[in-house]
A tleap script that builds the chain and sets N, CA, C and O, in Angstrom:
source leaprc.protein.ff14SB
mol = sequence {
  NMET LYS LYS GLU THR GLU ARG LEU ARG VAL
  GLY GLN ALA VAL TYR MET ARG GLU GLY ASP
  PHE PHE ARG ALA LYS ASN PRO ARG LEU GLN
  GLU GLY VAL ILE VAL THR VAL GLY ARG LYS
  TYR TYR THR VAL GLU SER TYR GLY ARG LYS
  ARG GLN PHE ASN LYS ASP THR LEU LEU GLU
  GLU THR LYS TYR GLY CYS GLY VAL ARG LEU
  PHE THR SER THR GLN ASP ILE SER ASP LEU
  ASP GLU THR GLY GLU LEU VAL ARG ARG LEU
  GLN LYS GLU PHE ASP TYR ASN CYS LYS LEU
  PRO LEU ASP LYS LEU ARG ARG ILE MET ALA
  VAL ILE GLU GLU GLY GLU GLU ASP CALA
}
set mol.1.N position { 0.946 -0.979 0.234 }
set mol.1.CA position { -0.271 0.170 0.037 }
set mol.1.C position { 0.837 1.302 -0.259 }
set mol.1.O position { 0.715 2.138 -1.154 }
set mol.2.N position { 1.934 1.214 0.617 }
set mol.2.CA position { 2.845 2.525 0.801 }
set mol.2.C position { 3.077 2.688 -0.801 }
set mol.2.O position { 2.283 3.488 -1.297 }
set mol.3.N position { 3.810 2.220 -1.536 }
set mol.3.CA position { 3.961 2.235 -3.004 }
set mol.3.C position { 2.839 3.109 -3.929 }
set mol.3.O position { 3.055 3.729 -4.970 }
set mol.4.N position { 1.789 2.970 -3.316 }
set mol.4.CA position { 0.541 3.348 -4.084 }
set mol.4.C position { 0.336 4.448 -3.314 }
set mol.4.O position { -0.200 5.217 -4.112 }
set mol.5.N position { 0.432 5.113 -2.097 }
set mol.5.CA position { 0.308 6.467 -1.643 }
set mol.5.C position { 1.211 7.603 -1.707 }
set mol.5.O position { 1.140 8.820 -1.533 }
set mol.6.N position { 2.021 6.807 -2.001 }
set mol.6.CA position { 3.380 7.860 -2.708 }
set mol.6.C position { 3.307 8.591 -3.552 }
set mol.6.O position { 3.896 9.650 -3.767 }
set mol.7.N position { 2.008 7.649 -4.487 }
set mol.7.CA position { 1.881 8.032 -6.004 }
set mol.7.C position { 1.067 9.395 -5.739 }
set mol.7.O position { 1.283 10.292 -6.555 }
set mol.8.N position { 0.107 9.675 -4.641 }
set mol.8.CA position { -1.122 10.269 -4.545 }
set mol.8.C position { -0.204 12.063 -4.511 }
set mol.8.O position { 0.650 12.208 -3.636 }
set mol.9.N position { -0.493 13.299 -5.519 }
set mol.9.CA position { -0.427 13.676 -5.066 }
set mol.9.C position { -1.546 15.654 -5.560 }
set mol.9.O position { -2.355 15.534 -6.480 }
set mol.10.N position { -1.445 16.889 -5.004 }
set mol.10.CA position { -2.673 17.736 -5.197 }
set mol.10.C position { -2.833 17.559 -6.447 }
set mol.10.O position { -2.007 17.313 -7.327 }
set mol.11.N position { -4.224 17.730 -6.491 }
set mol.11.CA position { -5.060 17.703 -7.621 }
set mol.11.C position { -6.074 16.108 -7.998 }
set mol.11.O position { -7.217 15.914 -8.411 }
set mol.12.N position { -5.241 15.461 -7.704 }
set mol.12.CA position { -5.782 13.980 -8.084 }
set mol.12.C position { -7.068 13.448 -7.470 }
set mol.12.O position { -7.214 13.661 -6.266 }
set mol.13.N position { -8.090 12.740 -8.163 }
set mol.13.CA position { -9.483 12.554 -7.892 }
set mol.13.C position { -9.044 11.183 -7.179 }
set mol.13.O position { -8.257 10.337 -7.602 }
set mol.14.N position { -9.905 11.204 -5.758 }
set mol.14.CA position { -9.916 10.163 -5.216 }
set mol.14.C position { -11.062 9.992 -4.533 }
set mol.14.O position { -11.846 10.922 -4.343 }
set mol.15.N position { -11.330 8.316 -3.939 }
set mol.15.CA position { -12.717 8.026 -3.277 }
set mol.15.C position { -12.655 7.779 -1.960 }
set mol.15.O position { -11.670 7.227 -1.468 }
set mol.16.N position { -13.637 8.137 -1.290 }
set mol.16.CA position { -13.848 7.938 0.027 }
set mol.16.C position { -15.268 6.644 0.259 }
set mol.16.O position { -16.399 6.644 -0.228 }
set mol.17.N position { -14.794 5.946 0.918 }
set mol.17.CA position { -15.648 4.934 1.041 }
set mol.17.C position { -16.489 4.755 2.351 }
set mol.17.O position { -15.774 3.974 2.979 }
set mol.18.N position { -17.363 4.961 2.981 }
set mol.18.CA position { -17.543 4.924 4.670 }
set mol.18.C position { -18.444 3.722 5.010 }
set mol.18.O position { -18.830 3.022 4.074 }
set mol.19.N position { -18.737 3.485 6.017 }
set mol.19.CA position { -18.882 1.920 6.804 }
set mol.19.C position { -18.069 0.874 7.067 }
set mol.19.O position { -16.875 1.030 6.808 }
set mol.20.N position { -18.457 -0.231 7.554 }
set mol.20.CA position { -17.894 -0.830 7.660 }
set mol.20.C position { -17.364 -1.861 5.930 }
set mol.20.O position { -18.273 -1.946 5.104 }
set mol.21.N position { -16.400 -2.331 5.663 }
set mol.21.CA position { -15.380 -2.097 4.353 }
set mol.21.C position { -15.903 -3.520 3.783 }
set mol.21.O position { -16.138 -3.799 2.607 }
set mol.22.N position { -16.053 -4.546 5.204 }
set mol.22.CA position { -16.512 -6.260 4.426 }
set mol.22.C position { -17.939 -5.913 4.689 }
set mol.22.O position { -18.561 -6.095 3.643 }
set mol.23.N position { -18.807 -5.443 5.750 }
set mol.23.CA position { -20.099 -5.730 5.862 }
set mol.23.C position { -20.963 -5.094 4.826 }
set mol.23.O position { -21.618 -5.720 3.993 }
set mol.24.N position { -20.908 -3.733 4.953 }
set mol.24.CA position { -21.866 -3.024 4.294 }
set mol.24.C position { -22.677 -3.125 3.089 }
set mol.24.O position { -22.195 -3.495 2.019 }
set mol.25.N position { -24.225 -2.717 3.282 }
set mol.25.CA position { -24.832 -3.648 2.378 }
set mol.25.C position { -24.543 -2.371 0.363 }
set mol.25.O position { -24.244 -2.526 -0.821 }
set mol.26.N position { -24.901 -1.374 1.284 }
set mol.26.CA position { -24.822 -0.239 0.632 }
set mol.26.C position { -23.967 0.878 1.077 }
set mol.26.O position { -24.496 1.775 1.733 }
set mol.27.N position { -22.721 0.933 0.803 }
set mol.27.CA position { -21.342 1.891 1.755 }
set mol.27.C position { -21.990 2.898 1.299 }
set mol.27.O position { -23.132 2.854 0.841 }
set mol.28.N position { -21.365 3.765 1.391 }
set mol.28.CA position { -21.723 5.643 1.010 }
set mol.28.C position { -20.312 5.548 -0.224 }
set mol.28.O position { -19.339 4.875 0.116 }
set mol.29.N position { -20.296 6.162 -1.441 }
set mol.29.CA position { -19.264 6.509 -1.776 }
set mol.29.C position { -19.151 8.115 -2.356 }
set mol.29.O position { -20.012 8.619 -3.076 }
set mol.30.N position { -18.204 8.650 -2.004 }
set mol.30.CA position { -18.011 10.215 -2.470 }
set mol.30.C position { -16.792 10.064 -2.937 }
set mol.30.O position { -16.111 9.062 -2.718 }
set mol.31.N position { -16.336 11.282 -3.775 }
set mol.31.CA position { -15.588 11.543 -4.558 }
set mol.31.C position { -14.936 13.025 -4.475 }
set mol.31.O position { -15.453 14.104 -4.767 }
set mol.32.N position { -13.563 12.723 -3.956 }
set mol.32.CA position { -12.980 13.886 -3.827 }
set mol.32.C position { -11.555 14.519 -4.359 }
set mol.32.O position { -11.047 13.913 -5.302 }
set mol.33.N position { -11.033 15.383 -3.982 }
set mol.33.CA position { -9.723 15.839 -4.595 }
set mol.33.C position { -8.881 16.127 -3.337 }
set mol.33.O position { -9.265 16.551 -2.247 }
set mol.34.N position { -7.639 15.796 -3.746 }
set mol.34.CA position { -6.580 16.064 -2.792 }
set mol.34.C position { -6.044 17.438 -2.669 }
set mol.34.O position { -5.540 17.807 -3.729 }
set mol.35.N position { -5.994 18.240 -1.802 }
set mol.35.CA position { -5.705 19.989 -1.819 }
set mol.35.C position { -4.738 20.008 -1.057 }
set mol.35.O position { -4.579 21.156 -0.643 }
set mol.36.N position { -3.940 19.249 -0.621 }
set mol.36.CA position { -2.570 19.433 -0.277 }
set mol.36.C position { -2.311 17.837 0.617 }
set mol.36.O position { -3.056 17.030 1.172 }
set mol.37.N position { -0.602 17.969 0.339 }
set mol.37.CA position { 0.035 16.697 0.569 }
set mol.37.C position { 0.682 17.013 2.185 }
set mol.37.O position { 1.063 18.182 2.240 }
set mol.38.N position { 0.832 16.481 3.114 }
set mol.38.CA position { 1.714 16.342 3.739 }
set mol.38.C position { 2.628 15.849 4.693 }
set mol.38.O position { 2.807 14.695 4.303 }
set mol.39.N position { 3.359 16.020 5.764 }
set mol.39.CA position { 4.314 15.141 5.920 }
set mol.39.C position { 3.703 13.387 6.597 }
set mol.39.O position { 4.365 12.355 6.696 }
set mol.40.N position { 2.231 13.632 6.959 }
set mol.40.CA position { 1.583 12.468 8.289 }
set mol.40.C position { -0.014 12.963 6.953 }
set mol.40.O position { -0.231 11.934 6.314 }
set mol.41.N position { -0.441 13.459 6.747 }
set mol.41.CA position { -1.702 13.734 6.353 }
set mol.41.C position { -1.829 13.896 4.955 }
set mol.41.O position { -0.743 14.142 4.431 }
set mol.42.N position { -3.284 13.814 3.758 }
set mol.42.CA position { -3.644 13.912 3.102 }
set mol.42.C position { -4.621 14.706 3.685 }
set mol.42.O position { -5.213 14.498 4.744 }
set mol.43.N position { -4.806 16.091 2.530 }
set mol.43.CA position { -6.184 16.350 2.869 }
set mol.43.C position { -6.809 16.589 1.880 }
set mol.43.O position { -6.173 17.255 1.063 }
set mol.44.N position { -8.174 16.230 1.490 }
set mol.44.CA position { -9.399 15.757 0.871 }
set mol.44.C position { -10.288 16.659 0.888 }
set mol.44.O position { -10.730 16.834 2.024 }
set mol.45.N position { -10.931 17.585 -0.225 }
set mol.45.CA position { -12.240 18.168 -0.205 }
set mol.45.C position { -13.220 17.589 -0.920 }
set mol.45.O position { -13.140 17.371 -2.129 }
set mol.46.N position { -14.138 17.330 -0.242 }
set mol.46.CA position { -15.324 16.565 -1.224 }
set mol.46.C position { -16.595 17.463 -0.770 }
set mol.46.O position { -16.635 17.433 0.460 }
set mol.47.N position { -17.348 18.024 -1.146 }
set mol.47.CA position { -18.551 19.005 -1.755 }
set mol.47.C position { -17.997 20.152 -0.705 }
set mol.47.O position { -18.849 20.369 0.156 }
set mol.48.N position { -17.297 20.617 -0.609 }
set mol.48.CA position { -16.905 22.313 0.380 }
set mol.48.C position { -16.337 21.364 1.432 }
set mol.48.O position { -15.770 22.143 2.199 }
set mol.49.N position { -16.204 20.422 1.797 }
set mol.49.CA position { -15.980 19.526 3.518 }
set mol.49.C position { -14.119 19.193 3.257 }
set mol.49.O position { -13.716 18.400 2.405 }
set mol.50.N position { -13.452 19.772 3.935 }
set mol.50.CA position { -11.942 19.295 3.940 }
set mol.50.C position { -11.704 17.893 4.933 }
set mol.50.O position { -12.292 18.019 6.007 }
set mol.51.N position { -11.186 16.983 4.831 }
set mol.51.CA position { -10.992 15.802 6.009 }
set mol.51.C position { -9.749 15.153 5.376 }
set mol.51.O position { -9.409 15.055 4.197 }
set mol.52.N position { -9.202 14.759 6.466 }
set mol.52.CA position { -7.697 14.281 6.796 }
set mol.52.C position { -7.493 13.179 6.905 }
set mol.52.O position { -8.125 12.508 7.721 }
set mol.53.N position { -6.251 12.493 5.868 }
set mol.53.CA position { -6.083 10.745 5.567 }
set mol.53.C position { -4.957 10.743 6.483 }
set mol.53.O position { -4.100 11.625 6.438 }
set mol.54.N position { -4.930 9.864 7.244 }
set mol.54.CA position { -3.276 9.236 7.263 }
set mol.54.C position { -2.599 8.603 6.143 }
set mol.54.O position { -2.981 7.482 5.807 }
set mol.55.N position { -1.524 9.240 5.438 }
set mol.55.CA position { -0.624 8.515 4.596 }
set mol.55.C position { -0.464 7.203 4.423 }
set mol.55.O position { -0.476 6.628 3.334 }
set mol.56.N position { -0.267 6.556 5.817 }
set mol.56.CA position { 0.056 5.100 5.770 }
set mol.56.C position { -0.852 4.546 6.124 }
set mol.56.O position { -0.510 3.367 6.216 }
set mol.57.N position { -2.181 4.688 6.487 }
set mol.57.CA position { -3.039 4.118 6.255 }
set mol.57.C position { -4.572 4.119 5.429 }
set mol.57.O position { -5.459 3.270 5.341 }
set mol.58.N position { -4.406 5.549 4.862 }
set mol.58.CA position { -5.589 5.844 4.780 }
set mol.58.C position { -6.979 5.651 4.932 }
set mol.58.O position { -7.894 5.340 4.169 }
set mol.59.N position { -6.794 6.155 7.170 }
set mol.59.CA position { -7.960 5.797 6.957 }
set mol.59.C position { -8.335 7.673 7.370 }
set mol.59.O position { -7.449 8.527 7.352 }
set mol.60.N position { -9.535 7.915 7.649 }
set mol.60.CA position { -9.321 9.313 8.012 }
set mol.60.C position { -9.055 9.323 9.532 }
set mol.60.O position { -9.339 8.407 10.304 }
set mol.61.N position { -8.302 10.829 9.935 }
set mol.61.CA position { -8.382 10.805 11.277 }
set mol.61.C position { -9.223 11.931 12.070 }
set mol.61.O position { -9.129 13.157 12.006 }
set mol.62.N position { -10.282 10.911 13.028 }
set mol.62.CA position { -11.024 11.237 13.607 }
set mol.62.C position { -11.191 11.629 14.830 }
set mol.62.O position { -10.035 11.772 15.229 }
set mol.63.N position { -11.995 11.935 15.807 }
set mol.63.CA position { -12.003 11.630 17.364 }
set mol.63.C position { -12.771 10.543 17.759 }
set mol.63.O position { -12.568 9.777 18.701 }
set mol.64.N position { -14.190 10.555 16.484 }
set mol.64.CA position { -14.716 9.499 17.078 }
set mol.64.C position { -14.752 8.156 16.237 }
set mol.64.O position { -15.818 7.586 16.005 }
set mol.65.N position { -13.468 7.657 15.772 }
set mol.65.CA position { -13.362 5.980 15.439 }
set mol.65.C position { -13.250 6.370 14.262 }
set mol.65.O position { -13.247 7.552 13.920 }
set mol.66.N position { -13.125 5.206 13.374 }
set mol.66.CA position { -12.858 5.536 11.756 }
set mol.66.C position { -14.056 4.796 11.329 }
set mol.66.O position { -14.477 3.670 11.592 }
set mol.67.N position { -14.599 6.026 10.388 }
set mol.67.CA position { -15.506 4.801 9.395 }
set mol.67.C position { -15.210 5.336 8.036 }
set mol.67.O position { -16.066 5.102 7.183 }
set mol.68.N position { -14.332 5.898 7.737 }
set mol.68.CA position { -14.082 6.693 6.084 }
set mol.68.C position { -12.614 6.156 5.652 }
set mol.68.O position { -11.553 6.398 6.228 }
set mol.69.N position { -12.805 5.419 4.575 }
set mol.69.CA position { -11.310 5.316 4.057 }
set mol.69.C position { -11.182 5.540 2.632 }
set mol.69.O position { -12.089 5.591 1.803 }
set mol.70.N position { -9.817 5.677 2.442 }
set mol.70.CA position { -9.605 6.763 0.989 }
set mol.70.C position { -8.827 5.854 0.078 }
set mol.70.O position { -7.728 5.419 0.420 }
set mol.71.N position { -9.479 5.508 -1.284 }
set mol.71.CA position { -8.848 5.049 -2.396 }
set mol.71.C position { -8.612 5.487 -3.446 }
set mol.71.O position { -9.203 6.543 -3.669 }
set mol.72.N position { -7.695 4.965 -4.582 }
set mol.72.CA position { -7.224 5.916 -5.351 }
set mol.72.C position { -8.443 5.414 -6.740 }
set mol.72.O position { -8.599 6.217 -7.660 }
set mol.73.N position { -9.033 4.396 -6.751 }
set mol.73.CA position { -9.698 4.139 -7.616 }
set mol.73.C position { -11.105 3.325 -7.721 }
set mol.73.O position { -10.935 2.531 -6.796 }
set mol.74.N position { -11.905 3.131 -8.057 }
set mol.74.CA position { -13.186 2.819 -7.844 }
set mol.74.C position { -12.955 1.034 -8.284 }
set mol.74.O position { -13.799 0.168 -8.052 }
set mol.75.N position { -11.642 0.800 -8.937 }
set mol.75.CA position { -11.108 -0.983 -8.690 }
set mol.75.C position { -11.127 -1.570 -7.719 }
set mol.75.O position { -11.644 -2.638 -7.390 }
set mol.76.N position { -10.025 -0.222 -6.795 }
set mol.76.CA position { -9.731 -0.278 -5.707 }
set mol.76.C position { -10.683 -1.300 -4.497 }
set mol.76.O position { -10.547 -2.244 -3.719 }
set mol.77.N position { -11.643 -0.370 -4.987 }
set mol.77.CA position { -13.510 -0.815 -4.008 }
set mol.77.C position { -13.247 -1.695 -4.525 }
set mol.77.O position { -12.166 -2.250 -4.328 }
set mol.78.N position { -14.204 -2.170 -5.432 }
set mol.78.CA position { -14.530 -3.262 -6.426 }
set mol.78.C position { -13.193 -4.507 -5.773 }
set mol.78.O position { -13.596 -5.508 -5.182 }
set mol.79.N position { -12.091 -4.345 -5.914 }
set mol.79.CA position { -11.302 -5.674 -5.167 }
set mol.79.C position { -11.501 -5.582 -3.994 }
set mol.79.O position { -11.557 -6.756 -3.626 }
set mol.80.N position { -11.723 -4.642 -2.716 }
set mol.80.CA position { -11.921 -5.036 -1.806 }
set mol.80.C position { -13.154 -5.871 -1.431 }
set mol.80.O position { -13.103 -6.910 -0.772 }
set mol.81.N position { -14.444 -5.214 -2.002 }
set mol.81.CA position { -15.325 -6.116 -2.092 }
set mol.81.C position { -15.285 -7.339 -2.384 }
set mol.81.O position { -15.612 -8.167 -1.534 }
set mol.82.N position { -14.855 -7.743 -3.714 }
set mol.82.CA position { -14.431 -9.039 -3.908 }
set mol.82.C position { -13.889 -9.962 -2.811 }
set mol.82.O position { -14.499 -10.959 -2.422 }
set mol.83.N position { -12.855 -9.614 -2.402 }
set mol.83.CA position { -12.010 -10.408 -1.345 }
set mol.83.C position { -12.965 -10.126 -0.250 }
set mol.83.O position { -13.365 -11.249 0.058 }
set mol.84.N position { -13.512 -9.335 0.452 }
set mol.84.CA position { -14.790 -9.710 1.106 }
set mol.84.C position { -15.345 -10.913 0.984 }
set mol.84.O position { -14.963 -11.921 1.579 }
set mol.85.N position { -16.391 -10.833 0.099 }
set mol.85.CA position { -17.026 -11.664 -0.859 }
set mol.85.C position { -16.352 -13.241 -0.487 }
set mol.85.O position { -16.724 -13.991 0.415 }
set mol.86.N position { -15.339 -13.452 -1.401 }
set mol.86.CA position { -14.354 -14.803 -1.215 }
set mol.86.C position { -14.117 -15.155 -0.018 }
set mol.86.O position { -14.347 -16.337 0.240 }
set mol.87.N position { -13.623 -14.325 1.022 }
set mol.87.CA position { -13.422 -14.468 2.313 }
set mol.87.C position { -14.509 -15.213 3.045 }
set mol.87.O position { -14.333 -16.048 3.932 }
set mol.88.N position { -15.618 -14.811 2.569 }
set mol.88.CA position { -16.458 -15.035 3.729 }
set mol.88.C position { -17.396 -16.580 3.202 }
set mol.88.O position { -18.120 -17.257 3.932 }
set mol.89.N position { -17.053 -16.844 1.577 }
set mol.89.CA position { -17.405 -17.802 0.808 }
set mol.89.C position { -16.824 -18.968 1.269 }
set mol.89.O position { -17.413 -20.031 1.463 }
set mol.90.N position { -15.331 -18.675 1.484 }
set mol.90.CA position { -13.984 -19.806 2.081 }
set mol.90.C position { -14.515 -20.250 3.453 }
set mol.90.O position { -14.758 -21.424 3.732 }
set mol.91.N position { -14.684 -19.137 4.338 }
set mol.91.CA position { -15.142 -18.973 5.514 }
set mol.91.C position { -16.194 -20.150 5.937 }
set mol.91.O position { -16.057 -20.746 7.005 }
set mol.92.N position { -17.121 -20.405 5.138 }
set mol.92.CA position { -17.913 -21.015 5.357 }
set mol.92.C position { -18.213 -22.117 4.652 }
set mol.92.O position { -19.185 -22.835 4.887 }
set mol.93.N position { -17.094 -22.356 3.441 }
set mol.93.CA position { -16.779 -23.757 3.079 }
set mol.93.C position { -15.914 -24.859 3.881 }
set mol.93.O position { -15.764 -26.079 3.807 }
set mol.94.N position { -15.372 -23.708 4.761 }
set mol.94.CA position { -13.540 -24.536 5.345 }
set mol.94.C position { -14.553 -24.484 6.682 }
set mol.94.O position { -13.878 -24.622 7.702 }
set mol.95.N position { -15.874 -24.336 6.942 }
set mol.95.CA position { -16.143 -24.648 8.587 }
set mol.95.C position { -15.786 -26.281 9.037 }
set mol.95.O position { -15.311 -27.227 8.409 }
set mol.96.N position { -16.267 -26.106 10.458 }
set mol.96.CA position { -16.100 -27.270 10.909 }
set mol.96.C position { -16.505 -28.941 10.294 }
set mol.96.O position { -16.094 -30.025 10.709 }
set mol.97.N position { -17.489 -28.622 9.129 }
set mol.97.CA position { -18.195 -29.763 8.635 }
set mol.97.C position { -17.831 -29.898 7.377 }
set mol.97.O position { -18.623 -30.400 6.580 }
set mol.98.N position { -16.640 -29.501 6.997 }
set mol.98.CA position { -16.090 -29.397 5.514 }
set mol.98.C position { -16.232 -30.535 5.372 }
set mol.98.O position { -15.953 -31.409 6.193 }
set mol.99.N position { -16.990 -30.759 3.588 }
set mol.99.CA position { -17.032 -32.253 2.788 }
set mol.99.C position { -15.658 -32.463 2.110 }
set mol.99.O position { -15.021 -33.503 1.945 }
set mol.100.N position { -15.405 -31.313 1.797 }
set mol.100.CA position { -14.218 -31.507 0.021 }
set mol.100.C position { -13.708 -32.888 0.712 }
set mol.100.O position { -13.880 -33.279 1.867 }
set mol.101.N position { -12.954 -33.559 -0.487 }
set mol.101.CA position { -11.798 -34.608 -0.017 }
set mol.101.C position { -10.631 -34.018 0.408 }
set mol.101.O position { -10.457 -32.800 0.357 }
set mol.102.N position { -9.659 -34.955 0.907 }
set mol.102.CA position { -8.456 -34.873 1.243 }
set mol.102.C position { -7.925 -34.470 -0.279 }
set mol.102.O position { -7.476 -33.325 -0.243 }
set mol.103.N position { -7.880 -34.775 -0.971 }
set mol.103.CA position { -7.045 -34.341 -2.518 }
set mol.103.C position { -7.018 -32.974 -2.485 }
set mol.103.O position { -6.038 -32.259 -2.272 }
set mol.104.N position { -8.523 -32.541 -2.781 }
set mol.104.CA position { -8.792 -30.863 -3.066 }
set mol.104.C position { -8.405 -30.080 -2.107 }
set mol.104.O position { -8.146 -28.904 -2.360 }
set mol.105.N position { -8.300 -30.560 -0.901 }
set mol.105.CA position { -7.901 -29.834 0.592 }
set mol.105.C position { -6.373 -29.336 0.174 }
set mol.105.O position { -5.870 -28.232 -0.033 }
set mol.106.N position { -5.823 -30.886 0.150 }
set mol.106.CA position { -4.157 -30.981 -0.604 }
set mol.106.C position { -3.815 -29.838 -1.356 }
set mol.106.O position { -2.985 -29.000 -1.003 }
set mol.107.N position { -4.513 -29.819 -2.466 }
set mol.107.CA position { -4.538 -28.714 -3.899 }
set mol.107.C position { -4.647 -27.353 -3.496 }
set mol.107.O position { -4.001 -26.481 -4.078 }
set mol.108.N position { -5.658 -27.019 -2.242 }
set mol.108.CA position { -6.230 -26.144 -2.430 }
set mol.108.C position { -5.052 -24.940 -1.604 }
set mol.108.O position { -4.584 -23.842 -1.907 }
set mol.109.N position { -4.894 -26.206 -0.040 }
set mol.109.CA position { -3.534 -25.910 0.630 }
set mol.109.C position { -2.252 -25.402 -0.208 }
set mol.109.O position { -1.619 -24.442 0.233 }
set mol.110.N position { -1.859 -26.027 -1.405 }
set mol.110.CA position { -0.698 -26.317 -1.820 }
set mol.110.C position { -0.752 -24.226 -2.640 }
set mol.110.O position { 0.122 -23.359 -2.648 }
set mol.111.N position { -1.778 -24.225 -3.019 }
set mol.111.CA position { -2.083 -23.121 -3.134 }
set mol.111.C position { -1.881 -21.936 -2.387 }
set mol.111.O position { -0.996 -21.096 -2.547 }
set mol.112.N position { -2.610 -21.953 -1.721 }
set mol.112.CA position { -2.115 -20.905 -0.090 }
set mol.112.C position { -0.496 -20.801 0.327 }
set mol.112.O position { 0.171 -19.896 0.827 }
set mol.113.N position { -0.167 -22.241 -0.144 }
set mol.113.CA position { 1.448 -21.878 0.534 }
set mol.113.C position { 2.411 -21.225 -0.716 }
set mol.113.O position { 3.556 -20.782 -0.620 }
set mol.114.N position { 1.721 -21.302 -1.674 }
set mol.114.CA position { 2.404 -20.910 -2.840 }
set mol.114.C position { 2.327 -19.185 -2.682 }
set mol.114.O position { 3.314 -18.449 -2.657 }
set mol.115.N position { 0.701 -18.691 -2.571 }
set mol.115.CA position { 0.524 -17.351 -2.301 }
set mol.115.C position { 1.696 -17.081 -0.810 }
set mol.115.O position { 2.282 -16.036 -1.090 }
set mol.116.N position { 2.101 -17.474 0.252 }
set mol.116.CA position { 2.982 -16.983 1.260 }
set mol.116.C position { 4.122 -16.747 0.983 }
set mol.116.O position { 4.856 -15.811 1.299 }
set mol.117.N position { 4.339 -18.016 0.102 }
set mol.117.CA position { 6.160 -17.622 -0.271 }
set mol.117.C position { 5.929 -17.155 -1.161 }
set mol.117.O position { 6.601 -17.723 -2.022 }
set mol.118.N position { 4.946 -15.868 -1.897 }
set mol.118.CA position { 5.231 -14.953 -3.017 }
set mol.118.C position { 5.114 -13.410 -2.313 }
set mol.118.O position { 5.601 -12.420 -2.858 }
set mol.119.N position { 4.372 -13.360 -0.981 }
set mol.119.CA position { 3.995 -12.312 -0.453 }
set mol.119.C position { 5.267 -11.776 0.179 }
set mol.119.O position { 5.247 -10.714 0.802 }
savepdb mol mol.pdb
quit
């Protein structure tokens, strides 16, 4: 994530997503523009309101908890949604009652281990 955030610049369009990122059924999406890039924060203006986002986490700095995350594209949001859906499906499939045969479980585990080596 750090490399992507280093490319953010003043005047760039960004997207803000409110709510629980994996569970929200109809999360609110807002478009904004980066107006300042500081040492610790990005300041984003949207509908006349300025908001500060932590440069490392892309989460809004607020006294009331975190409910807004900054994204550089709508594709990033779609990818996050798909990740959440796939994780939910995998959790459901691999509960204590898993009915997959052992050979399939071994192949799935090999793919997971391959991904861990790439990370």
